[in-house]
mmCIF file of the C-alpha atoms, coordinates in Angstrom:
data_MODEL
# 
_entry.id   MODEL 
# 
loop_
_atom_site.group_PDB 
_atom_site.id 
_atom_site.type_symbol 
_atom_site.label_atom_id 
_atom_site.label_alt_id 
_atom_site.label_comp_id 
_atom_site.label_asym_id 
_atom_site.label_entity_id 
_atom_site.label_seq_id 
_atom_site.pdbx_PDB_ins_code 
_atom_site.Cartn_x 
_atom_site.Cartn_y 
_atom_site.Cartn_z 
_atom_site.occupancy 
_atom_site.B_iso_or_equiv 
_atom_site.pdbx_formal_charge 
_atom_site.auth_seq_id 
_atom_site.auth_comp_id 
_atom_site.auth_asym_id 
_atom_site.auth_atom_id 
_atom_site.pdbx_PDB_model_num 
ATOM 1   C CA . MET A 1 1   ? 7.683  -13.821 -16.119 1.00 0.00 ? 1   MET A CA 1 
ATOM 2   C CA . PRO A 1 2   ? 10.887 -12.218 -14.784 1.00 0.00 ? 2   PRO A CA 1 
ATOM 3   C CA . LEU A 1 3   ? 11.286 -8.487  -14.290 1.00 0.00 ? 3   LEU A CA 1 
ATOM 4   C CA . SER A 1 4   ? 13.659 -7.997  -16.775 1.00 0.00 ? 4   SER A CA 1 
ATOM 5   C CA . THR A 1 5   ? 10.760 -9.363  -19.126 1.00 0.00 ? 5   THR A CA 1 
ATOM 6   C CA . LEU A 1 6   ? 8.603  -6.043  -17.781 1.00 0.00 ? 6   LEU A CA 1 
ATOM 7   C CA . ARG A 1 7   ? 11.644 -3.832  -18.566 1.00 0.00 ? 7   ARG A CA 1 
ATOM 8   C CA . SER A 1 8   ? 12.152 -5.393  -21.953 1.00 0.00 ? 8   SER A CA 1 
ATOM 9   C CA . ASP A 1 9   ? 8.688  -5.217  -23.076 1.00 0.00 ? 9   ASP A CA 1 
ATOM 10  C CA . LEU A 1 10  ? 8.743  -1.431  -22.020 1.00 0.00 ? 10  LEU A CA 1 
ATOM 11  C CA . LYS A 1 11  ? 11.922 -0.689  -23.572 1.00 0.00 ? 11  LYS A CA 1 
ATOM 12  C CA . THR A 1 12  ? 10.532 -2.536  -27.001 1.00 0.00 ? 12  THR A CA 1 
ATOM 13  C CA . ALA A 1 13  ? 7.539  -0.352  -26.462 1.00 0.00 ? 13  ALA A CA 1 
ATOM 14  C CA . ILE A 1 14  ? 9.293  2.859   -26.323 1.00 0.00 ? 14  ILE A CA 1 
ATOM 15  C CA . THR A 1 15  ? 11.589 1.997   -29.253 1.00 0.00 ? 15  THR A CA 1 
ATOM 16  C CA . SER A 1 16  ? 8.456  1.480   -31.502 1.00 0.00 ? 16  SER A CA 1 
ATOM 17  C CA . ASN A 1 17  ? 9.061  4.976   -32.150 1.00 0.00 ? 17  ASN A CA 1 
ATOM 18  C CA . THR A 1 18  ? 12.348 5.146   -33.926 1.00 0.00 ? 18  THR A CA 1 
ATOM 19  C CA . ASN A 1 19  ? 13.274 8.802   -33.019 1.00 0.00 ? 19  ASN A CA 1 
ATOM 20  C CA . TYR A 1 20  ? 13.666 7.238   -29.120 1.00 0.00 ? 20  TYR A CA 1 
ATOM 21  C CA . SER A 1 21  ? 16.806 5.459   -27.881 1.00 0.00 ? 21  SER A CA 1 
ATOM 22  C CA . ALA A 1 22  ? 15.342 3.087   -24.829 1.00 0.00 ? 22  ALA A CA 1 
ATOM 23  C CA . TYR A 1 23  ? 18.003 1.669   -22.118 1.00 0.00 ? 23  TYR A CA 1 
ATOM 24  C CA . ASP A 1 24  ? 16.814 -0.453  -18.861 1.00 0.00 ? 24  ASP A CA 1 
ATOM 25  C CA . HIS A 1 25  ? 19.970 0.455   -17.521 1.00 0.00 ? 25  HIS A CA 1 
ATOM 26  C CA . VAL A 1 26  ? 21.998 4.012   -16.980 1.00 0.00 ? 26  VAL A CA 1 
ATOM 27  C CA . PRO A 1 27  ? 24.792 3.763   -20.283 1.00 0.00 ? 27  PRO A CA 1 
ATOM 28  C CA . ASP A 1 28  ? 27.857 5.270   -20.064 1.00 0.00 ? 28  ASP A CA 1 
ATOM 29  C CA . ILE A 1 29  ? 26.643 7.713   -22.650 1.00 0.00 ? 29  ILE A CA 1 
ATOM 30  C CA . ILE A 1 30  ? 23.260 8.863   -23.090 1.00 0.00 ? 30  ILE A CA 1 
ATOM 31  C CA . ILE A 1 31  ? 22.375 10.175  -26.776 1.00 0.00 ? 31  ILE A CA 1 
ATOM 32  C CA . PRO A 1 32  ? 19.134 12.506  -26.561 1.00 0.00 ? 32  PRO A CA 1 
ATOM 33  C CA . PRO A 1 33  ? 16.405 11.659  -27.217 1.00 0.00 ? 33  PRO A CA 1 
ATOM 34  C CA . ALA A 1 34  ? 16.030 9.115   -24.759 1.00 0.00 ? 34  ALA A CA 1 
ATOM 35  C CA . ALA A 1 35  ? 14.519 7.135   -22.056 1.00 0.00 ? 35  ALA A CA 1 
ATOM 36  C CA . LEU A 1 36  ? 15.996 5.358   -19.262 1.00 0.00 ? 36  LEU A CA 1 
ATOM 37  C CA . ILE A 1 37  ? 14.028 2.844   -17.362 1.00 0.00 ? 37  ILE A CA 1 
ATOM 38  C CA . LEU A 1 38  ? 14.763 2.626   -13.749 1.00 0.00 ? 38  LEU A CA 1 
ATOM 39  C CA . ALA A 1 39  ? 13.816 1.168   -10.556 1.00 0.00 ? 39  ALA A CA 1 
ATOM 40  C CA . SER A 1 40  ? 11.698 3.406   -8.607  1.00 0.00 ? 40  SER A CA 1 
ATOM 41  C CA . ASP A 1 41  ? 11.200 3.400   -4.901  1.00 0.00 ? 41  ASP A CA 1 
ATOM 42  C CA . PRO A 1 42  ? 9.596  1.447   -3.718  1.00 0.00 ? 42  PRO A CA 1 
ATOM 43  C CA . TYR A 1 43  ? 10.510 -0.874  -6.444  1.00 0.00 ? 43  TYR A CA 1 
ATOM 44  C CA . LEU A 1 44  ? 8.390  -4.340  -5.440  1.00 0.00 ? 44  LEU A CA 1 
ATOM 45  C CA . GLU A 1 45  ? 4.990  -3.807  -2.945  1.00 0.00 ? 45  GLU A CA 1 
ATOM 46  C CA . PRO A 1 46  ? 2.999  -6.777  -2.104  1.00 0.00 ? 46  PRO A CA 1 
ATOM 47  C CA . MET A 1 47  ? -0.424 -6.874  -3.022  1.00 0.00 ? 47  MET A CA 1 
ATOM 48  C CA . VAL A 1 48  ? -1.153 -9.336  -0.604  1.00 0.00 ? 48  VAL A CA 1 
ATOM 49  C CA . ILE A 1 49  ? 0.860  -8.977  2.694   1.00 0.00 ? 49  ILE A CA 1 
ATOM 50  C CA . GLY A 1 50  ? 2.159  -12.793 3.290   1.00 0.00 ? 50  GLY A CA 1 
ATOM 51  C CA . ASN A 1 51  ? 2.210  -13.625 -0.754  1.00 0.00 ? 51  ASN A CA 1 
ATOM 52  C CA . SER A 1 52  ? 5.547  -13.896 -1.876  1.00 0.00 ? 52  SER A CA 1 
ATOM 53  C CA . LYS A 1 53  ? 4.499  -14.321 -5.440  1.00 0.00 ? 53  LYS A CA 1 
ATOM 54  C CA . ASN A 1 54  ? 2.282  -10.989 -6.297  1.00 0.00 ? 54  ASN A CA 1 
ATOM 55  C CA . TYR A 1 55  ? 3.637  -7.601  -6.307  1.00 0.00 ? 55  TYR A CA 1 
ATOM 56  C CA . TYR A 1 56  ? 3.175  -4.217  -7.756  1.00 0.00 ? 56  TYR A CA 1 
ATOM 57  C CA . VAL A 1 57  ? 6.077  -3.069  -9.665  1.00 0.00 ? 57  VAL A CA 1 
ATOM 58  C CA . ARG A 1 58  ? 7.321  0.653   -9.773  1.00 0.00 ? 58  ARG A CA 1 
ATOM 59  C CA . LEU A 1 59  ? 9.397  1.785   -12.507 1.00 0.00 ? 59  LEU A CA 1 
ATOM 60  C CA . THR A 1 60  ? 10.945 5.315   -13.300 1.00 0.00 ? 60  THR A CA 1 
ATOM 61  C CA . LEU A 1 61  ? 11.088 6.074   -17.217 1.00 0.00 ? 61  LEU A CA 1 
ATOM 62  C CA . GLU A 1 62  ? 13.402 9.460   -17.464 1.00 0.00 ? 62  GLU A CA 1 
ATOM 63  C CA . VAL A 1 63  ? 13.086 10.702  -20.370 1.00 0.00 ? 63  VAL A CA 1 
ATOM 64  C CA . VAL A 1 64  ? 15.863 12.842  -21.815 1.00 0.00 ? 64  VAL A CA 1 
ATOM 65  C CA . SER A 1 65  ? 15.547 15.827  -24.045 1.00 0.00 ? 65  SER A CA 1 
ATOM 66  C CA . THR A 1 66  ? 18.060 17.750  -25.941 1.00 0.00 ? 66  THR A CA 1 
ATOM 67  C CA . THR A 1 67  ? 20.579 20.322  -23.982 1.00 0.00 ? 67  THR A CA 1 
ATOM 68  C CA . TYR A 1 68  ? 19.256 22.264  -21.729 1.00 0.00 ? 68  TYR A CA 1 
ATOM 69  C CA . SER A 1 69  ? 20.950 25.491  -22.916 1.00 0.00 ? 69  SER A CA 1 
ATOM 70  C CA . ASN A 1 70  ? 19.044 25.111  -26.134 1.00 0.00 ? 70  ASN A CA 1 
ATOM 71  C CA . PRO A 1 71  ? 15.689 27.696  -26.131 1.00 0.00 ? 71  PRO A CA 1 
ATOM 72  C CA . SER A 1 72  ? 13.328 25.026  -27.637 1.00 0.00 ? 72  SER A CA 1 
ATOM 73  C CA . ALA A 1 73  ? 14.630 22.192  -25.192 1.00 0.00 ? 73  ALA A CA 1 
ATOM 74  C CA . LEU A 1 74  ? 11.299 22.799  -22.892 1.00 0.00 ? 74  LEU A CA 1 
ATOM 75  C CA . LYS A 1 75  ? 9.182  22.416  -25.703 1.00 0.00 ? 75  LYS A CA 1 
ATOM 76  C CA . ASN A 1 76  ? 10.875 19.394  -27.270 1.00 0.00 ? 76  ASN A CA 1 
ATOM 77  C CA . LEU A 1 77  ? 10.762 17.746  -23.627 1.00 0.00 ? 77  LEU A CA 1 
ATOM 78  C CA . GLU A 1 78  ? 7.219  18.106  -23.296 1.00 0.00 ? 78  GLU A CA 1 
ATOM 79  C CA . ASP A 1 79  ? 6.787  16.824  -26.899 1.00 0.00 ? 79  ASP A CA 1 
ATOM 80  C CA . ASP A 1 80  ? 8.629  13.733  -26.383 1.00 0.00 ? 80  ASP A CA 1 
ATOM 81  C CA . ILE A 1 81  ? 6.700  13.285  -22.661 1.00 0.00 ? 81  ILE A CA 1 
ATOM 82  C CA . GLU A 1 82  ? 3.186  13.392  -24.446 1.00 0.00 ? 82  GLU A CA 1 
ATOM 83  C CA . THR A 1 83  ? 4.948  10.858  -27.540 1.00 0.00 ? 83  THR A CA 1 
ATOM 84  C CA . ILE A 1 84  ? 6.247  8.405   -24.958 1.00 0.00 ? 84  ILE A CA 1 
ATOM 85  C CA . LEU A 1 85  ? 2.927  8.499   -22.663 1.00 0.00 ? 85  LEU A CA 1 
ATOM 86  C CA . GLY A 1 86  ? 1.223  7.175   -26.060 1.00 0.00 ? 86  GLY A CA 1 
ATOM 87  C CA . LEU A 1 87  ? 3.523  4.208   -26.259 1.00 0.00 ? 87  LEU A CA 1 
ATOM 88  C CA . ILE A 1 88  ? 3.524  2.995   -22.548 1.00 0.00 ? 88  ILE A CA 1 
ATOM 89  C CA . PRO A 1 89  ? 1.878  -0.235  -22.814 1.00 0.00 ? 89  PRO A CA 1 
ATOM 90  C CA . LEU A 1 90  ? -1.787 -0.617  -21.301 1.00 0.00 ? 90  LEU A CA 1 
ATOM 91  C CA . ASN A 1 91  ? -0.351 -3.081  -18.447 1.00 0.00 ? 91  ASN A CA 1 
ATOM 92  C CA . PHE A 1 92  ? 0.981  0.180   -17.105 1.00 0.00 ? 92  PHE A CA 1 
ATOM 93  C CA . ILE A 1 93  ? -0.378 2.905   -14.966 1.00 0.00 ? 93  ILE A CA 1 
ATOM 94  C CA . VAL A 1 94  ? 1.241  6.356   -15.406 1.00 0.00 ? 94  VAL A CA 1 
ATOM 95  C CA . LEU A 1 95  ? 1.382  7.758   -11.455 1.00 0.00 ? 95  LEU A CA 1 
ATOM 96  C CA . SER A 1 96  ? 2.656  10.952  -12.345 1.00 0.00 ? 96  SER A CA 1 
ATOM 97  C CA . VAL A 1 97  ? 5.044  13.089  -14.327 1.00 0.00 ? 97  VAL A CA 1 
ATOM 98  C CA . SER A 1 98  ? 7.944  15.407  -12.639 1.00 0.00 ? 98  SER A CA 1 
ATOM 99  C CA . SER A 1 99  ? 8.884  18.874  -13.578 1.00 0.00 ? 99  SER A CA 1 
ATOM 100 C CA . PRO A 1 100 ? 11.689 19.049  -15.498 1.00 0.00 ? 100 PRO A CA 1 
ATOM 101 C CA . ARG A 1 101 ? 14.840 19.229  -14.068 1.00 0.00 ? 101 ARG A CA 1 
ATOM 102 C CA . ILE A 1 102 ? 18.882 19.308  -15.518 1.00 0.00 ? 102 ILE A CA 1 
ATOM 103 C CA . ARG A 1 103 ? 21.029 15.857  -15.427 1.00 0.00 ? 103 ARG A CA 1 
ATOM 104 C CA . SER A 1 104 ? 24.535 16.602  -15.833 1.00 0.00 ? 104 SER A CA 1 
ATOM 105 C CA . THR A 1 105 ? 25.774 13.818  -17.698 1.00 0.00 ? 105 THR A CA 1 
ATOM 106 C CA . ASN A 1 106 ? 28.288 13.416  -21.078 1.00 0.00 ? 106 ASN A CA 1 
ATOM 107 C CA . SER A 1 107 ? 30.385 16.214  -20.001 1.00 0.00 ? 107 SER A CA 1 
ATOM 108 C CA . THR A 1 108 ? 26.688 18.482  -20.725 1.00 0.00 ? 108 THR A CA 1 
ATOM 109 C CA . ASP A 1 109 ? 23.460 19.357  -19.134 1.00 0.00 ? 109 ASP A CA 1 
ATOM 110 C CA . LEU A 1 110 ? 20.332 17.254  -20.317 1.00 0.00 ? 110 LEU A CA 1 
ATOM 111 C CA . LEU A 1 111 ? 17.014 18.388  -19.438 1.00 0.00 ? 111 LEU A CA 1 
ATOM 112 C CA . THR A 1 112 ? 14.733 15.708  -18.356 1.00 0.00 ? 112 THR A CA 1 
ATOM 113 C CA . ALA A 1 113 ? 11.531 14.597  -16.616 1.00 0.00 ? 113 ALA A CA 1 
ATOM 114 C CA . GLU A 1 114 ? 10.537 11.631  -14.789 1.00 0.00 ? 114 GLU A CA 1 
ATOM 115 C CA . ILE A 1 115 ? 7.698  9.049   -15.738 1.00 0.00 ? 115 ILE A CA 1 
ATOM 116 C CA . GLN A 1 116 ? 6.417  7.271   -12.183 1.00 0.00 ? 116 GLN A CA 1 
ATOM 117 C CA . LEU A 1 117 ? 4.891  3.751   -13.736 1.00 0.00 ? 117 LEU A CA 1 
ATOM 118 C CA . GLN A 1 118 ? 3.213  1.031   -11.799 1.00 0.00 ? 118 GLN A CA 1 
ATOM 119 C CA . THR A 1 119 ? 2.326  -2.475  -13.080 1.00 0.00 ? 119 THR A CA 1 
ATOM 120 C CA . ALA A 1 120 ? 1.430  -6.082  -11.249 1.00 0.00 ? 120 ALA A CA 1 
ATOM 121 C CA . TYR A 1 121 ? 3.814  -8.901  -11.428 1.00 0.00 ? 121 TYR A CA 1 
ATOM 122 C CA . THR A 1 122 ? 3.172  -12.536 -10.771 1.00 0.00 ? 122 THR A CA 1 
ATOM 123 C CA . GLY A 1 123 ? 6.143  -14.650 -10.182 1.00 0.00 ? 123 GLY A CA 1 
# 
């Protein structure tokens, strides 16, 4: 299975809730609420040293809420995180969720948080 299939499957799972846009890249314009599926650091780790076919894959799921100046943005972001956590396929492990931060994009500031994920990949 190609790595792009992992991202595609995750994107499909997230968009099963029609309130969210999901991107497996950073789009030119982000329309919240959205989730960006990005490579983490480290991106690939060997499961067994010397085996080039089996890796742990780490992805960052950046959850983007409404503009941060909105008084309810933190609650919206927390609600979005809880919803998206429930949509993540069972073959992914949630490693952590970051604290909220401000992302400047689209000529505006958006409130975001990162969900760190890990899954197994056998090439």
